[in-house]
C-alpha positions in Angstrom: 181.9 157.4 124.4 180.3 160.8 123.8 183.7 162.2 123.1 184.4 159.5 120.5 181.0 160.2 118.8 181.7 163.9 118.7 185.1 163.3 117.2 183.7 160.9 114.5 181.0 163.4 113.7 183.5 166.2 113.2 185.7 164.1 110.9 182.7 163.2 108.8 181.7 166.8 108.5 185.2 167.9 107.6 185.5 165.1 105.0 182.2 165.9 103.5 183.2 169.6 103.2 186.5 168.7 101.5 184.9 166.3 99.0 182.2 168.9 98.3 184.8 171.6 97.6 186.9 169.3 95.4 183.8 168.4 93.4 182.9 172.1 93.1 186.4 172.8 91.6 186.1 169.9 89.1 182.5 170.8 88.1 182.5 171.9 84.5 181.2 175.4 83.6 178.2 175.5 81.3 179.6 177.7 78.6 177.7 179.4 75.9 177.8 177.5 72.6 179.8 180.2 70.7 183.1 181.8 71.5 185.7 184.1 70.0 189.5 183.8 70.7 192.0 186.6 69.9 195.7 186.0 70.4 199.3 186.5 69.3 202.4 184.5 69.5 205.8 183.6 68.2 207.1 180.4 66.4 210.6 179.1 66.2 212.0 176.9 63.4 211.4 173.2 63.8 211.7 170.2 61.5 214.6 171.8 59.6 215.4 170.8 56.0 217.8 172.1 53.3 216.7 175.3 51.4 215.8 175.5 47.8 218.0 176.9 45.0 217.3 180.6 45.0 219.6 181.5 42.0 218.4 179.7 38.9 220.3 182.3 36.7 223.6 181.6 38.6 224.4 185.2 38.9 225.6 185.2 42.6 227.8 182.2 42.9 225.7 181.0 45.8 225.3 177.2 45.9 222.1 175.7 47.1 221.7 175.7 50.9 225.4 176.4 51.6 227.5 179.0 53.4 230.9 179.1 51.6 234.0 181.0 52.7 237.1 181.2 50.5 240.4 182.1 52.1 242.4 185.2 51.2 244.6 183.6 48.6 241.8 181.4 47.1 243.7 178.2 47.8 241.0 176.6 50.0 237.4 177.1 51.1 235.1 176.2 54.0 231.6 174.9 53.2 228.8 174.8 55.8 225.5 173.1 55.1 222.5 175.4 55.8 219.2 174.0 57.1 216.1 175.6 58.5 212.5 176.6 57.7 210.5 179.7 56.8 208.3 179.0 59.9 209.9 181.4 62.4 208.1 184.6 63.1 205.3 186.5 64.8 201.6 185.7 64.2 198.3 187.1 65.2 195.0 185.3 65.0 191.2 185.5 65.4 189.2 182.3 66.0 185.6 181.6 66.2 184.3 178.4 67.8 181.2 176.4 68.7 181.0 174.1 71.7 178.8 171.0 71.2 178.9 170.4 75.0 181.2 171.6 77.8 184.0 169.3 76.6 184.3 169.4 72.8 183.9 171.9 70.1 184.9 172.9 66.6 186.6 176.2 65.5 187.9 178.1 62.5 190.8 180.5 62.9 192.3 183.1 60.6 196.0 184.0 61.2 198.5 186.5 59.8 202.1 185.3 59.8 205.0 187.8 59.7 208.0 185.6 59.1 211.6 186.4 60.2 214.3 186.8 57.6 216.4 183.6 57.3 219.7 183.2 55.4 219.4 180.5 52.8 222.8 180.9 51.1 226.1 182.9 51.2 229.4 183.1 49.4 232.3 185.1 50.8 235.5 185.3 48.8 238.2 187.9 47.9 236.4 188.6 44.7 232.7 188.1 45.4 230.4 188.5 48.5 226.9 187.3 48.0 224.0 186.5 50.3 220.4 185.4 49.9 217.7 185.7 52.6 214.1 184.6 52.6 210.9 185.3 54.6 207.3 184.3 54.5 204.4 186.7 55.0 200.7 185.8 54.6 197.3 184.6 55.9 196.1 181.1 56.6 192.9 179.5 57.9 192.9 176.7 60.5 189.8 174.5 61.0 190.1 172.3 64.1 188.6 170.7 67.1 188.8 171.9 70.7 189.0 169.5 73.7 188.8 170.5 77.4 187.7 169.1 80.8 186.3 172.6 81.3 187.2 173.0 85.0 185.9 176.0 86.9 189.3 177.7 87.5 192.5 176.8 85.7 191.4 174.5 82.9 193.7 172.6 80.5 192.8 172.1 76.8 194.0 170.8 73.5 193.5 171.9 69.9 194.3 170.1 66.7 193.5 170.6 63.1 194.6 171.7 59.6 196.5 174.7 58.3 195.6 176.0 54.8 197.5 179.0 53.4 195.1 181.3 51.5 197.1 184.5 50.7 200.7 185.8 50.8 204.0 184.8 49.3 207.6 183.9 50.0 210.1 186.7 49.3 213.8 186.1 48.5 216.2 189.0 48.7 219.6 188.6 47.1 222.7 190.8 47.0 226.1 190.2 45.4 229.1 192.5 45.2 232.0 191.8 42.9 235.2 193.5 43.8 236.8 195.4 40.8 234.1 193.8 38.6 233.9 196.9 36.5 237.7 197.4 36.4 240.3 198.5 39.0 238.6 200.5 41.7 235.0 199.8 40.4 232.8 197.3 42.2 229.7 195.8 40.7 226.6 195.4 42.9 223.7 193.2 41.9 220.5 193.3 44.0 217.3 191.3 43.4 214.0 190.6 45.1 211.9 187.6 44.0 208.5 186.4 45.1 207.2 182.8 45.1 203.5 182.1 44.7 202.1 178.9 46.2 199.8 176.1 45.0 197.0 174.8 47.3 198.7 173.2 50.3 197.6 171.7 53.6 199.5 171.2 56.8 198.4 170.4 60.4 198.8 171.8 63.9 198.5 170.7 67.5 198.4 172.8 70.7 198.1 172.3 74.4 197.4 175.1 76.9 195.6 176.3 79.9 192.9 179.0 80.4 191.9 181.0 83.4 188.6 182.8 83.8 188.6 186.6 84.5 184.8 186.9 84.5 181.8 184.8 83.4 182.4 185.7 79.7 186.1 186.4 79.6 189.2 184.2 80.1 192.9 184.4 79.3 194.9 181.6 77.8 198.5 180.5 77.1 199.5 177.5 74.9 202.3 175.7 73.2 201.8 175.0 69.5 203.5 172.9 66.8 202.8 173.2 63.1 203.9 171.1 60.2 203.5 172.8 56.9 205.1 172.3 53.5 204.0 174.7 50.8 204.1 173.6 47.2 205.5 176.3 44.9 203.5 177.4 41.8 205.5 180.2 40.2 208.2 182.7 41.0 209.0 186.1 39.6 211.9 188.6 40.0 210.1 191.8 41.1 213.2 194.0 41.6 216.6 193.8 39.9 219.4 196.3 39.5 223.1 196.3 38.6 225.1 199.2 39.9 228.7 200.3 39.4 230.3 201.7 42.5 233.5 203.8 42.2 235.0 205.8 45.1 231.7 205.9 47.0 229.7 207.0 43.9 227.2 204.7 42.3 225.6 204.5 38.9 223.1 202.1 37.3 224.6 200.1 34.5 222.5 200.5 31.3 221.3 197.2 29.8 221.5 195.3 33.1 218.3 196.3 34.9 215.0 194.5 35.4 213.5 195.7 32.2 216.4 194.3 30.3 216.0 190.8 31.5 214.1 188.4 29.1 211.0 186.7 30.5 212.9 183.4 30.6 215.3 184.9 33.2 212.8 186.6 35.5 209.7 184.4 35.4 209.6 180.8 36.5 207.0 178.0 36.6 207.3 175.0 38.8 206.2 171.6 37.4 206.3 168.0 38.5 207.2 167.0 35.0 208.1 168.8 31.8 209.9 168.3 28.4 212.8 170.4 27.3 214.7 170.4 24.0 218.4 169.7 24.1 219.0 171.1 20.6 216.7 174.1 20.3 217.4 177.3 22.4 214.7 178.0 24.9 212.0 180.7 24.1 213.3 183.8 25.9 209.8 185.3 25.9 208.3 182.5 28.0 208.7 181.6 31.7 211.3 179.0 32.5 210.2 175.6 33.7 211.7 174.5 37.0 211.2 171.2 38.9 208.7 171.5 41.7 209.9 172.9 45.0 208.4 172.9 48.5 208.8 175.6 51.1 209.2 174.2 54.6 207.1 176.5 56.9 207.1 174.3 60.0 207.6 175.8 63.5 207.1 175.4 67.2 206.1 178.2 69.5 203.7 179.8 71.9 200.4 181.8 71.8 198.7 184.0 74.4 195.4 185.9 74.3 191.9 186.2 75.5 188.7 184.3 74.9 185.1 185.7 74.9 182.1 183.5 75.3 178.9 184.8 73.6 
């Protein structure tokens, strides 16, 4: 009987110790109200759509969002549809937050995004080889909420909120080379760089991750993030433009076919949801050209890592 009593007592003590330890692991940490998070990460393209027309002057032969290859004798061609986003690239961010209690808080982040170059159109033929690439660079702010069970060791969390671009632009680089365009043995090379400015736009993001404490005030984190962002275009401008004749490895700029020679109508563009245009009167060459509204797809899915300081 004594042996049974001792055994039961040992089991009770062991069970109590186990429960106590489990509760200790699940007990939330009383964090300070304020924190700062610093991180970096990479996003891949997601939510792909077709690209916008990047050649309103129709100088390159590139058709919107296509990769066209013409065979050697020009008798047939292969057309591939191009889809993607401008949302792939590296980003760095700094975020400040305030915890109302150990489980929920609000935060405001500032991020810089350095987008990868993405091909948005190409034409390859015996006479002409053209290619257009684009990339997005700029800053955005991201207000959001922060949710966590706030475990003592490894703790999961979720973030969700809005993305608001505040500075930066979309750059489009175009190059076209016409074989024997300047006569036998002389190729013509056209190069252009355009920038697109944005109107006020809002997207959203969501992230799930885990954090691990290094000390009382410092922890590391890793997370997966998805962002959905469509940026409405406001205006566009050709910033660089040159036409060069290439003969036997020697190149020479062609007079009258440089950036300064383009009328405003061919190098400045304004996007509009609705506009009127005369069908009988030639357009004003000294005014920007009106173009239907375009949206830049900047969506992406990726990961972030970094550190968090509690204050």
